[in-house]
Backbone as CSV, one residue per row, in Angstrom:
resi,resn,N_x,N_y,N_z,CA_x,CA_y,CA_z,C_x,C_y,C_z
1,MET,21.949,-0.357,11.402,20.546,-0.800,11.528,19.687,0.349,12.069
2,GLY,18.825,0.872,11.219,17.978,1.984,11.652,16.604,1.510,12.072
3,PRO,15.726,2.440,12.354,14.353,2.113,12.798,13.564,1.396,11.703
4,ARG,13.995,1.563,10.444,13.265,0.905,9.350,13.306,-0.605,9.508
5,LEU,14.436,-1.127,9.992,14.551,-2.583,10.171,13.492,-3.073,11.146
6,SER,13.325,-2.354,12.240,12.320,-2.756,13.242,10.927,-2.686,12.636
7,VAL,10.704,-1.700,11.767,9.386,-1.559,11.131,9.101,-2.774,10.265
8,TRP,10.093,-3.195,9.470,9.903,-4.365,8.598,9.691,-5.618,9.426
9,LEU,10.215,-5.632,10.655,10.027,-6.811,11.518,8.656,-6.780,12.176
10,LEU,8.169,-5.571,12.465,6.870,-5.455,13.144,5.693,-5.560,12.178
11,LEU,5.905,-5.165,10.932,4.801,-5.219,9.951,4.201,-6.615,9.832
12,PRO,5.004,-7.665,9.583,4.444,-9.025,9.475,3.766,-9.458,10.760
13,LEU,4.304,-9.046,11.905,3.690,-9.415,13.187,2.318,-8.768,13.305
14,ALA,2.213,-7.514,12.920,0.921,-6.819,12.983,-0.075,-7.484,12.036
15,ALA,0.390,-7.890,10.860,-0.495,-8.548,9.887,-1.018,-9.854,10.473
16,LEU,-0.133,-10.596,11.153,-0.554,-11.870,11.758,-1.590,-11.616,12.840
17,LEU,-1.377,-10.583,13.647,-2.332,-10.275,14.720,-3.685,-9.902,14.130
18,LEU,-3.677,-9.103,13.076,-4.947,-8.705,12.443,-5.647,-9.926,11.865
19,HIS,-4.884,-10.831,11.264,-5.476,-12.036,10.672,-6.122,-12.892,11.757
20,GLU,-5.446,-13.005,12.906,-5.999,-13.804,14.010,-7.279,-13.166,14.529
21,GLU,-7.285,-11.839,14.655,-8.482,-11.136,15.139,-9.651,-11.386,14.192
22,ARG,-9.377,-11.314,12.880,-10.450,-11.530,11.900,-10.928,-12.974,11.948
23,SER,-9.998,-13.921,12.076,-10.384,-15.338,12.106,-11.226,-15.617,13.349
24,ARG,-10.853,-15.002,14.470,-11.622,-15.202,15.713,-13.022,-14.614,15.563
25,ALA,-13.105,-13.435,14.980,-14.410,-12.785,14.786,-15.274,-13.633,13.852
26,ALA,-14.653,-14.219,12.835,-15.402,-15.043,11.881,-15.839,-16.345,12.556
27,ALA,-15.001,-16.857,13.454,-15.324,-18.121,14.141,-16.564,-17.929,15.012
28,LYS,-16.678,-16.726,15.599,-17.838,-16.452,16.457,-19.068,-16.328,15.566
């Protein structure tokens, strides 16, 4: 298991965080 595995695990998490930030900004 190399660092690439961690990257594939963090990518979806980062996408979710960005989506939440955008949804919050849109809600305001």
